[in-house]
Each structure stands twice: as C-alpha cells, then as structure tokens.
C-alpha positions as CSV (number, residue, x, y, z in Angstrom):
1,M,-16.8,-33.7,-12.2
2,T,-16.0,-32.8,-15.8
3,L,-13.3,-30.5,-16.9
4,D,-14.4,-27.3,-18.6
5,W,-13.2,-27.4,-22.2
6,R,-12.0,-23.8,-21.9
7,Y,-9.4,-25.0,-19.4
8,A,-8.3,-28.1,-21.3
9,F,-6.0,-26.4,-23.8
10,P,-4.3,-24.0,-21.2
11,M,-3.7,-26.9,-18.8
12,T,-2.3,-29.2,-21.5
13,L,0.0,-26.4,-22.7
14,G,1.0,-25.6,-19.1
15,L,2.0,-29.2,-18.4
16,L,4.1,-29.3,-21.5
17,A,5.7,-26.0,-20.6
18,I,6.6,-27.3,-17.1
19,S,8.2,-30.4,-18.5
20,L,10.1,-28.5,-21.1
21,A,11.2,-25.9,-18.5
22,I,12.6,-28.6,-16.2
23,V,14.5,-30.3,-19.0
24,M,15.9,-27.1,-20.3
25,A,16.8,-25.8,-16.8
26,S,18.6,-29.1,-16.0
27,M,21.0,-28.4,-18.9
28,F,22.1,-25.0,-17.5
29,L,21.4,-25.1,-13.8
30,P,22.1,-27.5,-10.9
31,W,19.5,-30.2,-10.8
32,K,18.2,-29.2,-7.4
33,L,17.5,-25.7,-8.7
34,A,16.0,-27.1,-11.8
35,L,13.6,-29.2,-9.7
36,L,12.4,-26.0,-7.9
37,L,10.9,-25.0,-11.2
38,A,8.3,-27.7,-10.8
39,P,6.5,-26.2,-7.7
40,A,7.1,-22.7,-9.1
41,A,5.4,-23.7,-12.4
42,A,2.6,-25.4,-10.4
43,V,1.9,-22.2,-8.6
44,A,1.9,-20.3,-11.9
45,G,-0.5,-22.9,-13.3
46,L,-2.8,-22.3,-10.3
47,I,-2.7,-18.6,-10.8
48,F,-3.5,-19.0,-14.5
49,L,-6.7,-20.9,-13.4
50,Q,-7.4,-18.7,-10.4
51,P,-5.9,-15.2,-10.8
52,F,-7.3,-14.1,-7.4
53,L,-4.6,-16.3,-5.8
54,G,-2.0,-14.2,-7.6
55,L,-3.6,-11.0,-6.4
56,V,-3.6,-12.2,-2.8
57,M,0.1,-13.0,-3.1
58,L,0.9,-9.6,-4.7
59,I,-0.9,-7.8,-1.9
60,A,0.8,-9.8,0.8
61,L,4.2,-9.3,-0.8
62,A,3.5,-5.5,-1.1
63,Q,4.5,-5.1,2.5
64,L,6.8,-8.2,2.6
65,D,8.7,-7.0,-0.5
66,A,12.1,-7.8,1.1
67,I,11.1,-11.5,0.8
68,A,10.2,-11.1,-2.9
69,N,13.6,-9.3,-3.4
70,I,15.5,-12.1,-1.8
71,I,13.9,-14.5,-4.3
72,S,14.6,-12.0,-7.1
73,N,18.3,-12.0,-6.2
74,A,18.5,-15.7,-7.0
75,L,16.8,-15.1,-10.4
76,P,17.6,-13.1,-13.5
77,F,14.4,-11.2,-13.1
78,S,12.1,-9.6,-10.5
79,A,9.9,-12.2,-8.8
80,Y,7.2,-9.6,-8.0
81,K,7.0,-8.4,-11.6
82,L,6.9,-12.0,-12.8
83,L,4.0,-12.8,-10.4
84,T,2.2,-9.6,-11.7
85,L,2.7,-10.8,-15.2
86,I,1.4,-14.3,-14.4
87,T,-1.7,-12.8,-12.7
88,V,-2.4,-10.5,-15.6
89,V,-2.2,-13.5,-18.0
90,G,-4.5,-15.4,-15.7
91,V,-7.0,-12.6,-15.8
92,T,-6.8,-12.5,-19.6
93,I,-7.4,-16.2,-19.9
94,D,-10.4,-15.9,-17.5
95,M,-12.0,-13.0,-19.3
96,P,-14.1,-15.1,-21.7
97,R,-15.9,-16.6,-18.7
98,R,-17.1,-13.1,-17.6
99,S,-20.2,-11.4,-18.8
100,K,-19.7,-8.9,-21.6
101,R,-20.8,-6.1,-19.2
102,H,-18.1,-6.9,-16.6
103,R,-15.5,-8.5,-18.8
104,F,-13.0,-5.7,-18.3
105,G,-14.1,-4.8,-14.8
106,P,-16.9,-2.7,-13.3
107,D,-17.2,0.8,-14.5
108,T,-16.6,3.0,-11.4
109,P,-15.7,6.7,-11.0
110,G,-12.4,5.7,-9.3
111,M,-11.4,3.6,-12.3
112,R,-12.2,6.4,-14.7
113,F,-10.2,8.9,-12.7
114,A,-7.3,6.4,-12.6
115,I,-7.3,6.2,-16.4
116,F,-7.4,10.0,-16.7
117,F,-4.6,10.3,-14.3
118,G,-2.5,7.9,-16.3
119,L,-3.2,9.9,-19.5
120,A,-2.4,13.2,-17.8
121,A,0.9,11.8,-16.5
122,V,1.8,10.6,-20.1
123,V,1.1,14.1,-21.5
124,S,3.2,15.6,-18.6
125,L,6.0,13.2,-19.5
126,L,6.0,14.2,-23.2
127,L,6.3,17.9,-22.1
128,S,9.0,17.3,-19.5
129,E,12.7,18.2,-19.7
130,H,14.2,15.1,-18.1
131,W,12.8,12.1,-20.1
132,S,14.9,9.3,-18.5
133,A,13.7,10.2,-15.0
134,G,10.2,10.5,-16.3
135,V,10.2,7.1,-17.9
136,D,11.5,5.5,-14.8
137,R,8.8,7.1,-12.7
138,M,6.1,6.2,-15.2
139,T,7.3,2.6,-15.2
140,R,7.0,2.4,-11.4
141,L,3.6,4.2,-11.4
142,A,2.2,1.9,-14.1
143,S,3.3,-1.2,-12.2
144,V,1.5,-0.2,-9.0
145,M,-1.6,1.1,-10.8
146,V,-2.0,-2.4,-12.3
147,L,-2.7,-3.5,-8.7
148,F,-5.6,-1.0,-8.5
149,Y,-7.2,-2.6,-11.7
150,L,-6.6,-6.1,-10.5
151,V,-8.2,-5.4,-7.1
152,V,-11.3,-3.8,-8.6
153,L,-11.6,-6.6,-11.2
154,L,-11.0,-9.7,-9.1
155,I,-12.6,-8.8,-5.7
156,D,-16.2,-9.6,-6.6
157,T,-17.4,-11.4,-3.5
158,K,-17.5,-10.7,0.2
159,E,-15.3,-13.7,0.9
160,R,-12.6,-12.4,-1.4
161,L,-12.9,-8.9,0.2
162,E,-12.3,-10.4,3.6
163,I,-9.4,-12.5,2.5
164,V,-7.6,-9.5,1.1
165,V,-8.2,-7.4,4.2
166,W,-6.9,-10.2,6.4
167,A,-3.9,-10.7,4.0
168,I,-2.9,-7.0,4.7
169,I,-3.3,-7.5,8.4
170,A,-1.3,-10.8,8.4
171,S,1.5,-9.2,6.3
172,G,1.6,-6.3,8.8
173,T,1.9,-8.8,11.7
174,V,4.9,-10.5,10.0
175,S,6.6,-7.2,9.3
176,A,6.0,-6.0,12.9
177,V,7.6,-9.1,14.3
178,I,10.7,-8.7,12.0
179,M,10.9,-5.0,12.9
180,L,10.9,-5.8,16.6
181,F,13.5,-8.6,16.0
182,D,15.7,-6.1,14.2
183,H,15.4,-3.5,17.0
184,F,16.1,-5.8,19.9
185,F,18.8,-8.0,18.3
186,G,20.4,-5.6,15.9
187,G,20.9,-5.7,12.2
188,H,18.4,-6.2,9.4
189,L,17.0,-9.7,9.2
190,L,15.3,-9.5,5.8
191,S,16.0,-6.1,4.3
192,T,18.4,-6.0,1.4
193,E,18.1,-2.5,-0.1
194,A,20.1,0.5,0.9
195,A,17.0,2.6,1.6
196,A,15.7,0.1,4.2
197,M,19.1,-0.1,6.0
198,S,20.1,3.6,6.0
199,G,17.5,4.9,8.4
200,E,19.0,6.1,11.7
201,W,18.0,8.4,14.6
202,S,20.4,9.5,17.4
203,G,22.6,6.5,16.6
204,I,19.7,4.1,16.7
205,S,19.3,2.0,13.5
206,R,15.7,2.1,12.2
207,S,14.2,-1.1,10.8
208,S,11.9,-1.5,7.8
209,G,10.8,-4.9,9.0
210,A,10.0,-7.2,6.1
211,S,10.1,-4.4,3.6
212,D,12.8,-2.9,1.4
213,Y,11.2,0.5,1.4
214,N,12.8,3.2,3.7
215,P,11.8,2.9,7.3
216,T,9.2,5.7,7.2
217,T,7.4,4.3,4.2
218,A,7.5,0.9,5.7
219,S,5.9,2.4,8.9
220,H,3.0,3.8,6.7
221,M,2.2,0.3,5.4
222,L,2.4,-1.0,9.0
223,L,0.1,1.8,10.1
224,A,-2.5,0.6,7.5
225,S,-2.4,-2.9,8.8
226,N,-2.6,-1.7,12.4
227,V,-5.7,0.4,11.8
228,L,-7.4,-2.4,9.8
229,A,-6.8,-4.7,12.8
230,I,-8.1,-2.1,15.3
231,I,-11.4,-1.9,13.5
232,M,-11.7,-5.6,12.9
233,F,-11.2,-6.1,16.6
234,V,-13.8,-3.5,17.6
235,E,-16.3,-4.8,15.1
236,G,-15.9,-8.4,16.2
237,G,-15.9,-11.5,14.1
238,R,-14.2,-14.9,13.8
239,F,-10.6,-13.7,14.2
240,R,-11.0,-11.1,16.9
241,L,-8.1,-12.5,19.0
242,L,-5.8,-12.5,16.0
243,A,-6.7,-8.8,15.4
244,A,-5.9,-8.0,19.0
245,A,-2.5,-9.6,18.7
246,T,-1.8,-7.7,15.5
247,V,-2.8,-4.4,17.1
248,L,-0.4,-5.0,20.0
249,L,2.5,-6.0,17.8
250,C,2.0,-3.3,15.2
251,T,1.6,-0.5,17.8
252,V,4.8,-1.5,19.5
253,A,6.6,-1.8,16.2
254,L,5.4,1.7,15.1
255,V,6.9,3.1,18.3
256,F,10.3,1.5,17.5
257,S,10.1,2.6,13.9
258,Y,10.6,6.2,15.3
259,A,8.4,7.4,12.4
260,R,6.9,10.8,13.3
261,S,4.5,10.8,10.4
262,A,3.0,7.4,11.3
263,G,2.6,8.5,14.9
264,I,0.8,11.7,13.9
265,A,-1.5,9.8,11.5
266,L,-2.3,7.1,14.2
267,A,-3.2,9.8,16.7
268,V,-5.4,11.6,14.2
269,I,-7.2,8.4,13.2
270,M,-7.7,7.2,16.8
271,I,-9.6,10.5,17.5
272,C,-11.7,9.8,14.4
273,I,-12.4,6.3,15.6
274,A,-13.4,7.6,19.0
275,V,-15.8,10.1,17.5
276,F,-17.3,7.4,15.2
277,Y,-18.0,4.9,18.0
278,R,-18.9,7.5,20.7
279,Q,-22.5,6.2,21.0
280,R,-21.6,2.6,21.4
281,R,-22.8,1.0,24.7
282,F,-19.3,0.1,25.8
283,F,-17.6,3.3,24.6
284,P,-16.9,4.9,28.1
285,I,-15.3,1.8,29.5
286,S,-13.3,1.3,26.3
287,V,-11.9,4.8,26.5
288,I,-10.9,4.2,30.1
289,T,-9.3,0.9,29.2
290,V,-7.3,2.5,26.4
291,V,-6.1,5.4,28.6
292,L,-5.0,3.0,31.4
293,L,-3.1,0.8,28.9
294,A,-1.5,3.8,27.3
295,G,-0.5,5.2,30.7
296,A,1.0,1.8,31.7
297,A,3.0,1.6,28.5
298,I,4.5,5.1,28.7
299,P,7.4,4.1,31.0
300,F,8.4,1.4,28.4
301,V,8.5,3.9,25.5
302,P,12.2,4.6,24.7
303,P,13.3,8.2,25.5
304,A,14.6,8.5,21.9
305,Y,11.0,8.3,20.6
306,W,9.9,11.3,22.7
307,E,13.1,13.1,21.6
308,R,12.3,12.5,18.0
309,M,8.6,13.6,18.4
310,A,9.8,16.7,20.3
311,T,11.9,17.8,17.2
312,L,8.6,18.9,15.6
313,A,8.5,21.8,18.1
314,D,12.1,22.9,17.2
315,F,13.3,22.4,13.7
316,N,16.9,23.3,14.7
317,T,17.2,20.0,16.5
318,D,16.7,18.0,13.3
319,R,18.0,19.4,10.0
320,T,15.8,17.0,8.0
321,L,12.7,19.0,9.1
322,W,14.2,22.2,7.4
323,R,14.8,20.1,4.3
324,R,11.2,18.9,4.3
325,L,10.1,22.5,4.5
326,S,12.3,23.3,1.5
327,Y,10.8,20.5,-0.5
328,N,7.3,22.1,-0.1
329,L,8.5,25.6,-0.8
330,I,10.3,24.5,-4.0
331,G,7.2,22.4,-5.0
332,V,4.9,25.3,-4.6
333,Q,7.2,27.5,-6.7
334,L,7.4,24.8,-9.5
335,L,3.6,24.4,-9.5
336,A,3.2,28.1,-9.8
337,T,5.5,28.2,-12.9
338,H,4.1,25.0,-14.5
339,P,0.5,24.9,-13.4
340,V,-1.2,22.9,-16.1
341,F,0.8,19.7,-16.7
342,G,3.6,20.3,-14.3
343,I,7.3,19.7,-14.7
344,G,7.0,16.0,-15.6
345,P,6.8,12.7,-13.6
346,G,10.1,12.0,-11.7
347,N,11.5,15.4,-12.6
348,F,11.4,17.1,-9.2
349,P,14.8,15.6,-8.0
350,H,16.5,17.3,-11.0
351,Y,14.9,20.7,-10.3
352,Y,15.6,20.3,-6.5
353,I,19.4,20.4,-7.1
354,D,19.2,23.5,-9.4
355,E,21.4,26.3,-8.3
356,A,18.3,28.6,-8.0
357,Y,17.4,26.8,-4.8
358,R,20.8,26.5,-3.2
359,W,20.0,28.8,-0.3
360,Y,16.8,27.1,0.8
361,P,17.1,25.9,4.4
362,G,18.3,22.3,4.9
363,R,18.7,21.7,1.1
364,E,21.3,19.2,0.1
365,P,23.0,19.2,-3.4
366,V,21.8,15.7,-4.1
367,P,18.5,14.7,-6.0
368,R,15.6,14.1,-3.6
369,Q,11.9,13.5,-4.0
370,L,9.4,16.0,-2.6
371,H,8.3,14.5,0.7
372,N,4.6,15.3,0.2
373,T,2.5,13.0,-2.0
374,Y,-0.1,15.6,-3.0
375,L,2.3,18.4,-3.7
376,E,4.7,16.2,-5.6
377,V,1.8,14.9,-7.8
378,A,0.7,18.6,-8.4
379,A,4.2,19.8,-9.1
380,E,5.1,16.9,-11.5
381,T,1.8,16.4,-13.3
382,G,0.2,19.8,-12.8
383,L,-3.3,20.7,-11.7
384,V,-4.7,18.4,-14.4
385,G,-2.9,15.3,-13.0
386,F,-3.5,16.4,-9.4
387,T,-7.3,16.7,-10.0
388,C,-7.4,13.2,-11.5
389,F,-5.3,11.7,-8.7
390,M,-7.4,13.3,-6.0
391,G,-10.5,12.0,-7.9
392,V,-9.2,8.5,-7.5
393,L,-8.6,8.9,-3.8
394,L,-11.9,10.8,-3.0
395,M,-14.1,8.4,-5.0
396,S,-12.5,5.4,-3.3
397,L,-12.9,7.0,0.1
398,R,-16.5,7.9,-0.6
399,A,-17.1,4.3,-1.7
400,M,-15.8,3.0,1.6
401,I,-17.9,5.4,3.6
402,V,-21.1,4.6,1.7
403,T,-20.4,0.8,2.0
404,I,-20.4,1.1,5.8
405,G,-24.1,0.8,5.4
406,A,-24.1,-2.6,3.7
407,R,-26.5,-5.2,5.1
408,S,-23.8,-7.9,5.1
409,D,-21.9,-7.9,8.4
410,S,-18.7,-9.1,6.8
411,I,-18.8,-6.4,4.1
412,R,-19.7,-3.7,6.7
413,R,-16.7,-4.7,8.9
414,C,-14.3,-4.6,6.0
415,A,-15.6,-1.3,4.7
416,T,-15.4,0.3,8.1
417,A,-11.9,-0.9,8.6
418,L,-10.9,0.5,5.2
419,A,-12.7,3.8,5.8
420,F,-10.2,4.4,8.7
421,A,-7.1,2.7,7.4
422,F,-7.1,4.5,4.1
423,P,-7.4,8.0,5.6
424,A,-4.6,7.1,8.1
425,F,-2.4,6.2,5.1
426,L,-3.4,9.5,3.4
427,V,-2.6,11.6,6.4
428,A,0.9,9.9,6.6
429,S,1.3,10.6,2.9
430,L,1.5,14.3,3.7
431,F,5.1,13.7,4.7
432,M,6.3,11.1,2.2
433,P,6.0,10.6,-1.6
434,N,3.6,7.6,-1.6
435,E,2.0,8.1,-5.0
436,D,4.0,5.2,-6.4
437,T,3.8,3.1,-3.3
438,K,1.7,-0.1,-3.8
439,Y,-0.5,0.4,-0.8
440,M,-1.8,3.8,-2.2
441,W,-3.4,1.9,-5.1
442,V,-4.3,-1.3,-3.3
443,L,-6.3,0.6,-0.6
444,S,-7.9,2.8,-3.3
445,G,-8.9,-0.2,-5.3
446,L,-10.3,-1.9,-2.2
447,G,-12.7,1.0,-1.6
448,C,-14.1,0.6,-5.1
449,A,-14.2,-3.2,-4.8
450,A,-16.0,-3.1,-1.4
451,F,-18.8,-0.9,-2.9
452,N,-19.2,-3.2,-5.9
453,V,-19.4,-6.3,-3.7
454,A,-22.0,-4.6,-1.5
455,R,-24.0,-3.5,-4.6
456,L,-24.0,-7.0,-6.1
457,S,-24.3,-9.1,-3.0
458,R,-27.4,-11.2,-2.7
459,D,-27.9,-10.3,1.0
460,G,-27.4,-6.6,0.5
461,S,-28.6,-4.2,-2.2
462,A,-27.0,-0.9,-2.8
463,P,-25.6,0.2,0.5
464,R,-27.0,3.0,2.6
465,V,-24.9,5.5,4.5
466,A,-24.6,4.6,8.2
467,S,-22.8,5.8,11.3
468,G,-21.0,4.0,14.0
469,R,-24.2,3.9,16.1
470,R,-25.2,0.4,17.1
471,A,-27.3,-1.1,19.9
C-alpha cells in the first residue's frame, strides 16, 4: 500500500511536532507527564488523518463532560476545546480530498437557518446593553454550533451515522451507571462543577452522573440516550440486548434524577411511540408487557419522586415553580418591548434582577437564565433570531421524519430513533435553557446528516415518507 502524498507532509510535520513537544515538556514537567504527551499526540495525529474520530469523541464527551473537565483540570486549557480545535484542523486538512460541490459540507435548509441564526445573534449582540454577558453567551453558542457543522459535514455514510447514534446511547449508559452509583452510595463520583453538585430535593442530593451540567440538564441528555435506545430495541438489529440494558439503566436513573421535565417529556414521547407502532403485529402484547413491568416497578419508586411530581399540581409546595413562572412572564414582557432583535444574547439575567420585576412571584435577586429555551431565544435575539432558530429545529425534525422512509434498514432505524429522541429533548427544553447545550445542536445536525446519507446511499435513493406500519 502506498502512502498518499497529500498525507506525507502533515505526517512528517506531526512526528517532528511530537518529538519536539516531548523534549520541551521534559524540561518543564515531570518525565512521566511528559511521556503522556506521546499517546495524546498520537491521538491528535489520528484525528488529523481521520476527523470523524474526533467527532465521535466530542459527541461521547458531550454527555461525559465531567471526564473531559477532570482532564482539563490537569492542563492549562480545556481538553474539550482542544479536541474541537484538532478536529476542525483535521477537517481543514481533509477538505482538498472532497469534491468541490461538497467541500464545505452539503447545502441543507438546516445549515442555512443555522448561519442566519448566528448572524441574527451577532446583530442582537451589537444592539445589546450588556456586552460582556453577550460575548460570553456568543462564545458558548459558537462552540456548540461548531458541532452542528461537523456532524453535517462528517457523517456521510450509514456506518458513520450508526456509530454516532450508538456513541450517544453508550455515553448515556455510562452516565446512568454513575448517576445510580452517586444515588445509592452518596457523593458525586465524577462531577466537579458547582452546578452539578448543588441540585437537591427534600434533602436528597441529585446527581448529574458523568456530566458537569446541572442535574436537570444532565437528565435531558440522558433522556435522549434512553429514547434512542428504546427505538433501537424496538426496531431490532445487532445490538438489541445492549439497547435493552441501556433502556433499563437510563429509565431507572431518570427516576432517581428527580427531574420533572424529563419525566414529562418521556411520558409524552412514549405516547407518540405507541401511536406510531400501533399497527405492528406485536403491539397489543408489547403494551401489556410494558404496563405489567411499570406496575411491578411502582413499589420500588422512591416516595420523594412522587412528591416532586405532585408539586406540579400545587406551586406553593415548591417555590422554584413560581420562579419558573416569573421567568416566562418577564420573558414575554421583554419580547414585547424588544420584538425585532431582542435584548441581546446572555442579557436576560441582567434584566431579571432589575427592580422593575422585584414583586414577581418566586423571584430571587440573583441573575438567572430564563428556564424556557424557546422564550429565552425569542427574548434575547428577537423574532428574527427566534425564527431562524426554529427553522434549524423544524428543518432537522422534518429531515428525520422523511428519512424514516429510507430503503436501508440501518438508516431507517437511526432516523426513526432520532425522530423520537429529538422531540423528547425539545419537549424537555420547554423547562430549561438548552439553546447552548451541545445535544441541541448534535441532534439537530444528525437529522440533516441522516437525510443526506439516505439521499446519497447506493442502496437507497431519496427517502420517501413512511409510517410505523410494518408486516
């Protein structure tokens, strides 16, 4: 096998860089730590040659970000951002090999709406009152939107689509195991950030599993993994038993996360799944089995979970519910007064503590985000930004639904799983600010990528719309 000359120079340069890095590091660091640079540099070299490997790692670490942060604590920089940079460089090196038509990625409606949303957010930032907060939010938003672009660009085969879907399922399994370990043994095994360790309900410490997001946001990512696994189990395939194990672990972990929004979203999406598969041959016995299993599990559900869900019927039992109502009331008022480009990205916390809103129920005199993704985007970027943001989500969801009709079984399974996991995440996002959460853009990108893969696949032309009806 001969080496492609296009790789000769980058590989030679990479080997020289590895050698130089080890020599330089040994002068300032302990020799054991310096030697660790060798495998790290080797991984970086592999990503340069195969950027898809970097994308898989980024998607896996999106839910296992506590692991990435532990690595970052030993370094003078963010390990996740470094991995993103290496992947982007790898994509840049790989671009000459692509056809001119797809060199910068496929032209999809979702991609165009994402670009317009970014531009709208920039204009909103320029018109905002609190620049520093806006710059911080735009930095986070740009870092997660890069994932959307990488997903659409790099997932160009059905094998890659399957790998990424299973990477999300696997990362959810790991996080569920850690969450259960934290609950039954106490403490926080991996979490390092205050947001992940501050969640509590009735004296019970809530775990974020292998994430450093707050427990509720972590439960939303776990929810996406769980729904993906449910559909992959129903649809069958090579890893059906693994999917079943993931469903069991993630469902139990979601209960012990005490996240109301995740519970509501799971209930809604399970009804949608039942409607979709209602004409399957084994649907009646499947429903009976699920009902029996749920009934058998009810005695093992902690009373605190039912108490937390019961607060939805009486806001006076949980002050945070009044606070969430205030978020939305203030958000609507801000949107009414700044309808075109909004108050600016990241500016809501500054408006929230304004004296004008001091009498709103449950309000606290500390900066808080608006716990509603869609209203926060509307209030901060106006109707222009909100329209573009919803364009990304709806075009991605439409692509998933259309791709359910792909002729390839593997593409169809992945598209069906995404077509339920993404809406579940969107429903949960009604109660949290997830617009700058990595999964919002990863799942959106996967919808566009699945459609592109189905369209270009040799064993399936442009997909046709299909239902859950099968013989």
